Residue frames relative to the residue before (quaternion, step in Angstrom):
aa qw qx qy qz dx dy dz
X 1.0000 0.0000 0.0000 0.0000 0.00 0.00 0.00
X 0.6529 0.5169 -0.3109 0.4582 3.53 1.02 -0.81
X 0.6431 0.5118 -0.3082 0.4791 3.59 1.07 -0.85
X 0.6118 0.5486 -0.3270 0.4667 3.62 1.06 -0.77
X 0.7094 0.4425 -0.2496 0.4885 3.61 0.79 -1.03
X 0.6388 0.4995 -0.3434 0.4739 3.63 0.99 -0.57
X 0.6545 0.4742 -0.3164 0.4966 3.70 0.92 -0.71
X 0.6386 0.5185 -0.3342 0.4600 3.62 0.90 -0.81
X 0.6580 0.4892 -0.3221 0.4733 3.58 0.87 -0.87
X 0.6410 0.5339 -0.3264 0.4445 3.60 0.99 -0.71
X 0.6437 0.4898 -0.3169 0.4953 3.57 1.10 -0.82
X 0.6625 0.5333 -0.3130 0.4227 3.58 0.87 -0.92
X 0.7160 0.4662 -0.2460 0.4576 3.54 1.04 -0.88
X 0.7294 0.4149 -0.2316 0.4921 3.61 1.14 -0.62
X 0.8252 0.2095 -0.0989 0.5151 3.56 0.97 -0.59
X 0.4575 -0.6048 0.5288 0.3812 3.59 0.83 -1.04
X 0.4063 -0.7199 0.5109 0.2359 3.60 -1.25 0.25
X 0.3944 0.6564 -0.5523 0.3295 3.64 0.96 0.64
X 0.6781 -0.5287 0.3157 0.4012 3.49 -1.23 0.50
X 0.6546 0.5205 -0.2861 0.4677 3.55 0.95 -0.95
X 0.6568 0.5224 -0.2913 0.4593 3.54 0.93 -0.91
X 0.6509 0.5178 -0.2946 0.4705 3.56 0.92 -0.81
X 0.6599 0.4923 -0.2930 0.4862 3.58 0.88 -0.96
X 0.6599 0.4988 -0.3236 0.4594 3.59 0.92 -0.79
X 0.6375 0.5491 -0.3106 0.4424 3.53 1.05 -0.89
X 0.6676 0.5085 -0.2893 0.4604 3.54 0.93 -0.99
X 0.6257 0.5502 -0.3177 0.4526 3.51 1.01 -0.82
X 0.6470 0.5121 -0.2909 0.4843 3.54 1.05 -0.98
X 0.6422 0.5132 -0.3393 0.4573 3.65 0.89 -0.85
X 0.6378 0.5287 -0.3181 0.4610 3.58 0.95 -0.91
X 0.7147 0.4639 -0.2533 0.4581 3.61 0.80 -0.90
X 0.8220 0.3303 -0.1346 0.4440 3.58 0.85 -0.88
X 0.8296 0.2873 -0.1058 0.4670 3.54 1.12 -0.59
X 0.8390 -0.3155 0.1061 0.4305 3.52 0.98 0.81
X 0.6079 -0.6366 0.3442 0.3266 3.57 1.16 0.57
X 0.8836 -0.1070 0.0713 0.4502 3.57 -1.40 -0.64
X 0.7212 0.5015 -0.2787 0.3882 3.52 0.57 -1.18
X 0.6910 0.4652 -0.2882 0.4722 3.52 0.82 -0.96
X 0.6450 0.5140 -0.3218 0.4650 3.61 0.89 -1.00
X 0.6793 0.4934 -0.3088 0.4469 3.63 0.82 -0.78
X 0.5867 0.5678 -0.3608 0.4507 3.55 1.07 -0.56
X 0.6635 0.4556 -0.2981 0.5132 3.57 1.02 -0.84
X 0.6313 0.5322 -0.3595 0.4347 3.62 0.92 -0.78
X 0.6054 0.5587 -0.3387 0.4545 3.64 1.07 -0.80
X 0.6866 0.4547 -0.2950 0.4846 3.58 0.84 -0.99
X 0.6607 0.5160 -0.3365 0.4289 3.63 0.80 -0.88
X 0.6456 0.5571 -0.3027 0.4257 3.56 1.04 -0.83
X 0.5870 0.5536 -0.3687 0.4616 3.52 1.20 -0.63
X 0.6650 0.4968 -0.2768 0.4840 3.59 0.95 -0.93
X 0.6680 0.4756 -0.3131 0.4791 3.63 0.90 -0.80
X 0.6098 0.5426 -0.3338 0.4716 3.62 1.04 -0.64
X 0.6469 0.5321 -0.2861 0.4652 3.50 0.99 -0.99
X 0.7017 0.4463 -0.2337 0.5038 3.58 1.07 -0.87
X 0.4381 -0.6913 0.4674 0.3342 3.62 1.20 -0.24
X 0.4643 0.6666 -0.4461 0.3756 3.60 1.16 0.66
X 0.5939 -0.5684 0.4063 0.3989 3.52 -1.27 0.33
X 0.4436 -0.7224 0.4881 0.2076 3.53 -0.92 1.03
X 0.5150 -0.6249 0.4934 0.3175 3.56 -1.22 0.48
X 0.4403 -0.6483 0.5377 0.3108 3.51 -1.31 0.47
X 0.5201 -0.6286 0.4597 0.3506 3.60 -1.08 0.52
X 0.7428 -0.5071 0.2203 0.3777 3.44 -1.23 0.65
X 0.6528 0.5390 -0.3409 0.4087 3.57 0.85 -0.77
X 0.6411 0.5357 -0.3043 0.4577 3.54 1.22 -0.70
X 0.5912 0.6102 -0.3793 0.3664 3.62 1.15 -0.30
X 0.2988 -0.7961 0.4827 0.2097 3.56 1.22 -0.39
X 0.8574 -0.1146 0.1219 0.4867 3.48 -0.87 -1.03
X 0.4755 0.6981 -0.4364 0.3101 3.59 1.17 -0.16
X 0.7364 0.3094 -0.1721 0.5764 3.56 1.14 -0.65
X 0.0667 0.8047 -0.5743 0.1346 3.57 0.35 1.32
X 0.4771 -0.6595 0.4964 0.3017 3.50 -0.98 0.78
X 0.2574 -0.7509 0.5933 0.1335 3.51 -1.12 0.67
X 0.0331 -0.7918 0.6099 -0.0034 3.57 -0.62 1.11
X 0.4992 -0.6204 0.5155 0.3165 3.51 -1.43 0.18
X 0.4323 -0.6543 0.5467 0.2936 3.54 -1.00 0.83
X 0.6806 -0.4721 0.3536 0.4346 3.60 -1.25 0.26
X 0.6638 0.4796 -0.3164 0.4787 3.61 0.97 -0.79
X 0.6656 0.4813 -0.3401 0.4578 3.64 0.84 -0.66
X 0.6184 0.5162 -0.3471 0.4803 3.60 1.08 -0.67
X 0.6416 0.5053 -0.3331 0.4712 3.62 0.86 -0.79
X 0.6772 0.4888 -0.3118 0.4530 3.59 0.83 -0.86
X 0.6293 0.5288 -0.3361 0.4598 3.57 0.98 -0.73
X 0.6893 0.4858 -0.2911 0.4518 3.57 0.80 -1.08
X 0.6297 0.5197 -0.3299 0.4738 3.65 1.08 -0.78
X 0.6814 0.4584 -0.3108 0.4785 3.64 0.82 -0.93
X 0.6275 0.5361 -0.3417 0.4495 3.69 0.99 -0.63
X 0.6436 0.5309 -0.2967 0.4646 3.55 1.11 -0.86
X 0.6446 0.5224 -0.2940 0.4746 3.53 1.09 -0.81
X 0.6773 0.5350 -0.2990 0.4070 3.50 0.97 -0.81
X 0.7035 -0.4311 0.2666 0.4982 3.59 1.14 -0.45
X 0.6856 -0.5071 0.3286 0.4060 3.61 -1.23 0.23
X 0.6231 0.5358 -0.3607 0.4411 3.56 1.07 -0.66
X 0.6855 0.5005 -0.2795 0.4488 3.52 0.85 -1.03
X 0.6286 0.5265 -0.3185 0.4756 3.55 1.11 -0.80
X 0.6812 0.4917 -0.3105 0.4448 3.52 0.85 -0.82
X 0.5969 0.5743 -0.3281 0.4542 3.63 1.16 -0.68
X 0.7429 0.4030 -0.2504 0.4722 3.52 0.76 -1.01
X 0.6152 0.5340 -0.3480 0.4641 3.61 0.97 -0.70
X 0.6465 0.5200 -0.3221 0.4560 3.58 1.01 -0.76
X 0.6681 0.5391 -0.2799 0.4298 3.52 0.95 -1.08
X 0.7511 0.3932 -0.1970 0.4923 3.56 0.83 -1.13
X 0.6832 0.5006 -0.2831 0.4500 3.59 1.19 -0.36
X 0.8014 0.2720 -0.1440 0.5129 3.51 1.21 -0.45
X 0.3221 -0.7911 0.4506 0.2595 3.50 1.28 -0.45
X 0.3345 0.7453 -0.5065 0.2759 3.61 1.20 0.48
X 0.5867 -0.5895 0.4351 0.3449 3.52 -1.35 0.41
X 0.6598 -0.5012 0.3733 0.4173 3.55 -1.15 0.35
X 0.6647 0.5000 -0.2928 0.4715 3.57 0.88 -0.97
X 0.6578 0.5104 -0.3172 0.4541 3.55 0.99 -0.75
X 0.6205 0.5381 -0.3229 0.4703 3.58 1.17 -0.65
X 0.6608 0.5206 -0.2933 0.4542 3.52 1.08 -0.90
X 0.7079 0.4525 -0.2280 0.4922 3.63 1.26 -0.67
X 0.4482 0.7055 -0.4276 0.3442 3.55 1.31 0.00
X 0.1742 -0.7940 0.5812 0.0379 3.51 -0.88 1.14
X 0.6689 -0.5241 0.3520 0.3925 3.50 -1.16 0.63
X 0.6814 0.5035 -0.2789 0.4522 3.61 0.98 -0.91
X 0.5801 0.5799 -0.3801 0.4275 3.61 1.30 -0.21
X 0.6321 0.5552 -0.3330 0.4258 3.60 1.18 -0.32
X 0.0642 -0.8220 0.5658 -0.0054 3.60 -0.56 1.09
X 0.8235 -0.2753 0.1794 0.4625 3.62 -1.24 -0.20
X 0.7871 -0.1541 0.0847 0.5912 3.52 0.84 -0.99
X 0.6590 0.4299 -0.3182 0.5289 3.53 1.17 0.68
X 0.1898 -0.7350 0.6235 0.1868 3.54 -1.36 0.14
X 0.3302 -0.6949 0.5876 0.2505 3.57 -1.13 0.52
X 0.1592 -0.8149 0.5572 0.0061 3.51 -0.67 1.31
X 0.1994 -0.7452 0.6200 0.1434 3.63 -0.93 0.83
X 0.1197 -0.8368 0.5342 0.0058 3.54 -0.46 1.29
X 0.8067 -0.2471 0.2049 0.4962 3.50 -1.25 -0.55
X 0.8100 0.1870 -0.1854 0.5240 3.56 -1.01 0.88
X 0.5481 -0.6636 0.3554 0.3646 3.54 1.20 0.57
X 0.3831 0.7137 -0.4844 0.3306 3.55 1.27 0.54
X 0.2528 -0.7805 0.5601 0.1147 3.57 -1.03 0.95
X 0.0196 -0.7882 0.6150 -0.0080 3.55 -1.15 0.70
X 0.4011 -0.6854 0.5466 0.2656 3.58 -1.21 0.33
X 0.0606 -0.7915 0.6082 -0.0047 3.55 -0.89 0.97
X 0.5036 -0.6469 0.4808 0.3109 3.54 -1.03 0.91
X 0.1803 -0.7706 0.6067 0.0749 3.43 -1.12 0.96
X 0.3458 -0.7546 0.5114 0.2223 3.66 -0.38 1.17
X 0.6574 -0.5445 0.3523 0.3836 3.63 -1.18 0.64
X 0.6296 0.5584 -0.3241 0.4323 3.57 1.05 -0.90
X 0.6908 0.4748 -0.2673 0.4753 3.57 0.96 -0.98
X 0.6418 0.4969 -0.3350 0.4785 3.66 1.02 -0.74
X 0.6656 0.5019 -0.3375 0.4372 3.59 0.93 -0.65
X 0.6189 0.5388 -0.3270 0.4687 3.52 1.12 -0.75
X 0.6527 0.5394 -0.2973 0.4412 3.55 0.97 -0.96
X 0.7082 0.4700 -0.2579 0.4594 3.53 0.83 -1.12
X 0.6215 0.5375 -0.3373 0.4594 3.57 1.05 -0.76
X 0.6509 0.5110 -0.3020 0.4734 3.62 0.96 -0.92
X 0.6922 0.4794 -0.3098 0.4416 3.60 0.83 -1.03
X 0.6055 0.5534 -0.3468 0.4548 3.59 1.03 -0.76
X 0.7240 0.4225 -0.2680 0.4748 3.64 0.74 -0.99
X 0.6467 0.5129 -0.3554 0.4387 3.64 0.99 -0.66
X 0.6622 0.4991 -0.3186 0.4592 3.58 0.97 -0.70
X 0.6055 0.5750 -0.3463 0.4275 3.59 1.22 -0.42
X 0.6414 0.5232 -0.3133 0.4655 3.52 1.34 -0.48
X 0.4097 -0.7059 0.4967 0.2950 3.64 -0.84 0.81
X 0.1322 0.7672 -0.6136 0.1318 3.58 -0.98 0.92
X 0.4169 -0.6813 0.5328 0.2794 3.46 -1.39 0.24
X 0.0576 -0.8811 0.4692 0.0119 3.47 0.82 1.20
X 0.1665 -0.7931 0.5614 0.1674 3.51 0.95 -0.98
X 0.8532 -0.1452 0.1430 0.4802 3.51 -0.97 -1.03
X 0.6258 0.5681 -0.3451 0.4082 3.56 1.26 -0.37
X 0.3794 0.7664 -0.4483 0.2602 3.58 1.22 0.21
X 0.6268 0.5908 -0.2814 0.4229 3.49 1.36 -0.63
X 0.6522 0.5236 -0.3057 0.4551 3.51 1.25 -0.60
X 0.5365 -0.6477 0.4447 0.3081 3.47 -1.11 0.82
X 0.8038 0.2580 -0.1236 0.5215 3.62 0.70 -1.08
X 0.0882 0.7968 -0.5883 0.1057 3.56 -0.62 1.12
X 0.5771 -0.5651 0.4546 0.3754 3.57 -1.30 0.31
X 0.5549 -0.6264 0.4509 0.3105 3.50 -1.20 0.72
X 0.7198 0.3543 -0.2346 0.5489 3.60 1.15 -0.65
X 0.8227 0.1521 -0.1348 0.5309 3.53 -0.43 1.20
X 0.3327 -0.7898 0.4803 0.1863 3.58 1.12 -0.38
X 0.3908 0.7433 -0.4695 0.2726 3.52 1.11 0.56
X 0.6471 -0.5173 0.3739 0.4170 3.62 -1.08 0.53
X 0.4783 -0.7092 0.4576 0.2428 3.48 -0.87 1.00
X 0.3517 -0.7587 0.5079 0.2065 3.58 -0.74 1.03
X 0.7102 -0.4332 0.3721 0.4118 3.64 -1.31 0.26
X 0.7551 0.4017 -0.2367 0.4609 3.51 0.70 -1.02
X 0.6281 0.5189 -0.3587 0.4556 3.62 1.05 -0.52
X 0.6061 0.5369 -0.3452 0.4745 3.52 1.18 -0.75
X 0.6614 0.5049 -0.3214 0.4521 3.59 0.85 -0.81
X 0.6362 0.5308 -0.3309 0.4516 3.59 0.98 -0.85
X 0.6368 0.5088 -0.3422 0.4675 3.61 0.92 -0.81
X 0.6477 0.5154 -0.3175 0.4626 3.63 0.99 -0.88
X 0.6466 0.5141 -0.3147 0.4676 3.62 1.05 -0.70
X 0.6472 0.5075 -0.3181 0.4717 3.58 1.03 -0.74
X 0.6433 0.5025 -0.3184 0.4819 3.62 1.06 -0.73
X 0.6420 0.5298 -0.3020 0.4646 3.55 0.98 -0.89
X 0.6450 0.5348 -0.3062 0.4519 3.55 1.01 -0.78
X 0.6448 0.4967 -0.3013 0.4967 3.50 1.11 -0.86
X 0.7015 0.4608 -0.2778 0.4673 3.60 0.96 -0.87
X 0.4112 -0.7205 0.4698 0.3019 3.72 1.16 -0.35
X 0.5414 0.6035 -0.3727 0.4515 3.54 1.22 0.65
X 0.4014 -0.6574 0.5874 0.2483 3.59 -1.12 0.81
X 0.2070 0.8103 -0.5104 0.2002 3.55 -0.39 1.19
X 0.0095 0.7117 -0.7012 -0.0407 3.52 -1.26 0.63
X 0.7039 -0.5398 0.2803 0.3669 3.58 -1.20 0.79
X 0.6720 0.5079 -0.3420 0.4165 3.59 0.94 -0.77
X 0.5063 0.6398 -0.4207 0.3965 3.62 1.21 -0.19
X 0.5913 0.5721 -0.3427 0.4534 3.53 1.22 -0.63
X 0.6498 0.5133 -0.2928 0.4781 3.53 1.10 -0.82
X 0.6411 0.5236 -0.3141 0.4650 3.52 1.00 -0.78
X 0.6721 0.5276 -0.2701 0.4437 3.44 1.03 -1.04
X 0.5961 0.5528 -0.3170 0.4884 3.62 1.16 -0.90
X 0.7362 0.4359 -0.2747 0.4388 3.59 0.64 -1.01
X 0.6246 0.5228 -0.3336 0.4746 3.58 1.04 -0.73
X 0.6463 0.5079 -0.3410 0.4561 3.59 0.89 -0.83
X 0.6597 0.5033 -0.3322 0.4485 3.66 0.90 -0.82
X 0.6425 0.5070 -0.3314 0.4693 3.67 1.00 -0.82
X 0.6828 0.4895 -0.3142 0.4421 3.58 0.90 -0.88
X 0.6813 0.5030 -0.2909 0.4452 3.48 1.14 -0.56
X 0.5934 -0.6250 0.2997 0.4093 3.53 1.49 0.09
X 0.4024 0.6967 -0.4920 0.3325 3.56 1.29 0.18
X 0.5435 -0.6499 0.4355 0.3041 3.55 -0.97 0.94
X 0.5316 -0.6308 0.4398 0.3551 3.57 -0.99 0.79
X 0.5803 0.5912 -0.3819 0.4099 3.58 1.15 -0.52
X 0.6842 0.4724 -0.2746 0.4829 3.56 1.01 -0.78
X 0.6135 0.5498 -0.3329 0.4589 3.41 1.09 -0.77
X 0.6263 0.5605 -0.3038 0.4488 3.60 1.01 -0.87
X 0.6643 0.4898 -0.3008 0.4778 3.51 0.97 -0.92
X 0.6624 0.5113 -0.3177 0.4459 3.64 0.88 -0.80
X 0.6920 0.4543 -0.2746 0.4893 3.60 1.03 -0.76
X 0.4208 -0.7220 0.4510 0.3136 3.64 1.14 -0.38
X 0.3324 0.7421 -0.5109 0.2789 3.50 1.10 0.73
X 0.4750 -0.7018 0.4726 0.2421 3.54 -1.05 0.80
X 0.8003 0.0633 -0.0529 0.5939 3.58 1.32 -0.41
X 0.6419 -0.5517 0.3832 0.3700 3.57 -1.14 0.45
X 0.5613 0.6324 -0.3894 0.3652 3.60 1.10 -0.48
X 0.6818 0.4835 -0.3149 0.4496 3.47 1.04 -0.75
X 0.6361 0.5145 -0.3124 0.4828 3.59 1.24 -0.45
X 0.5751 0.6598 -0.3588 0.3243 3.54 1.08 -0.76
X 0.5526 0.6196 -0.4268 0.3585 3.60 1.16 -0.35
X 0.6495 0.5328 -0.3055 0.4482 3.56 1.24 -0.48
X 0.5567 0.6080 -0.3699 0.4285 3.55 1.36 -0.01
X 0.5919 0.5969 -0.3502 0.4132 3.51 1.26 -0.50
X 0.4127 -0.7025 0.4928 0.3057 3.67 -0.72 0.86
X 0.3153 -0.7347 0.5772 0.1662 3.52 -1.17 0.74
X 0.6631 -0.4497 0.3624 0.4762 3.58 -1.21 0.04
X 0.6133 0.5673 -0.3522 0.4218 3.57 1.08 -0.75
X 0.6157 0.5365 -0.3160 0.4830 3.56 1.09 -0.96
X 0.6888 0.4929 -0.3254 0.4203 3.60 0.76 -0.91
X 0.6576 0.4983 -0.3086 0.4732 3.58 1.03 -0.81
X 0.6341 0.5043 -0.3495 0.4705 3.65 0.95 -0.66
X 0.6277 0.5321 -0.3345 0.4593 3.56 1.02 -0.73
X 0.6554 0.5306 -0.2878 0.4540 3.57 1.04 -0.90
X 0.6221 0.5765 -0.2832 0.4477 3.50 1.26 -0.79
X 0.6831 0.5070 -0.2764 0.4472 3.51 1.19 -0.70
X 0.6712 0.4447 -0.3142 0.5030 3.57 1.26 -0.02
X 0.3485 -0.7087 0.5836 0.1888 3.48 -0.98 1.01
X 0.2197 -0.8407 0.4840 0.1039 3.56 0.15 1.35
X 0.6835 0.4630 -0.3161 0.4675 3.60 1.03 -0.64
X 0.5610 0.5611 -0.3996 0.4590 3.58 1.16 -0.37
X 0.6194 0.5234 -0.3420 0.4748 3.54 0.98 -0.82
X 0.6750 0.5024 -0.3101 0.4426 3.52 0.84 -0.97
X 0.6420 0.5277 -0.3196 0.4551 3.65 1.02 -0.84
X 0.6485 0.5063 -0.3378 0.4571 3.55 0.99 -0.85
X 0.7259 0.4085 -0.2927 0.4695 3.61 1.00 -0.44
X 0.6944 -0.4397 0.2792 0.4965 3.61 1.16 0.20
X 0.7257 -0.4561 0.2848 0.4292 3.56 -1.21 0.12
X 0.7928 0.3068 -0.1808 0.4947 3.60 0.83 -0.79
X 0.4899 -0.6654 0.4581 0.3276 3.62 1.16 -0.09
X 0.8042 -0.1165 0.1388 0.5660 3.61 -0.43 -1.29
X 0.4250 -0.6847 0.5287 0.2666 3.54 -1.11 0.74
X 0.7309 -0.4529 0.2747 0.4304 3.60 -1.27 0.11
X 0.6746 0.4848 -0.3184 0.4566 3.55 1.19 -0.42
X 0.6324 -0.5412 0.3505 0.4294 3.56 1.22 0.03
X 0.6321 0.5259 -0.3604 0.4404 3.67 1.17 -0.18
X 0.5841 -0.5585 0.4788 0.3430 3.56 -1.37 0.42
X 0.4191 -0.6408 0.5823 0.2732 3.51 -1.16 0.71
X 0.6034 -0.5586 0.4170 0.3873 3.58 -1.18 0.51
X 0.5604 -0.5835 0.4577 0.3688 3.59 -1.17 0.61
X 0.6288 -0.5695 0.3719 0.3769 3.58 -1.14 0.67
X 0.6458 0.5419 -0.3656 0.3946 3.61 0.96 -0.63
X 0.6894 0.4753 -0.2757 0.4720 3.55 1.22 -0.41
X 0.4822 0.6619 -0.4330 0.3766 3.57 1.29 0.02
X 0.5213 -0.6747 0.4270 0.3012 3.56 -1.01 0.76
X 0.7840 0.0593 -0.0413 0.6166 3.65 1.22 -0.45
X 0.6026 -0.5787 0.4312 0.3407 3.54 -1.19 0.31
X 0.4837 -0.6609 0.4729 0.3251 3.56 -0.89 0.62
X 0.1551 -0.7583 0.6193 0.1319 3.56 -1.12 0.54
X 0.7106 -0.4577 0.3175 0.4298 3.45 -1.35 0.28
X 0.6103 0.5686 -0.3664 0.4123 3.64 1.10 -0.52
X 0.6333 0.5254 -0.3537 0.4446 3.55 1.18 -0.35
X 0.5359 0.6287 -0.4152 0.3810 3.62 1.17 -0.17
X 0.5092 -0.6438 0.4631 0.3343 3.57 -1.03 0.67
X 0.5402 -0.6202 0.4516 0.3457 3.62 -1.03 0.73
X 0.3888 -0.6933 0.5436 0.2694 3.64 -0.97 0.85
């Protein structure tokens, strides 16, 4: 009961209890805080309140189908974000290169310590205090070490927060979840891109899948407990469909089938090589 009331109070304070506000809130939870499981936990609590009020209850996440599509960054959006982060400073550059280069969660980035950075991997503490190793690309490692070196050169009263990678400029305290998101929003605004930190995770996973990396390996890198959570990245997006269409020379296919392609009955015309004579301009339909 206490957990139900606590979650309901959180929803009311952060979104409101109208139907549209609740749906928007759940969508945000799904995108930013862990996917199906976390979103459905909130839906379960919200449905208790809706049932008490005699209102229509929400469907659980799986039943929403395509309403909850993942949002990834296009190559151009990713480039613009990385460029804007680099212009903003070494800290911002390190944040974005880490997110796009490792796909770790925002909370995992906030908890990252200097001692967790190795030669080409990082040790990440995820949900349930479980640790895992994640590959760290050279560009991301260079950005992190450059930021750490410059941050340590600045005098501050860090105290116990010296071990954490990402800290505030004023006071050098460990960066909070909300402050991390605010910096990401500022960089995204400068880049002219609609972005939230979890999009970097979606982009990272999608890029690995498209590159042919096994979903089993991607699941391990993301820290998913089962393959079901990773399977959302296997579904083709509109971007995938457009990229596949770009790979086909549609007009070459049409030429191979003759000038008009398909005839009025839906069948293909004979190839030009099988025609008894060459076409002339008189054969063309009048404009």
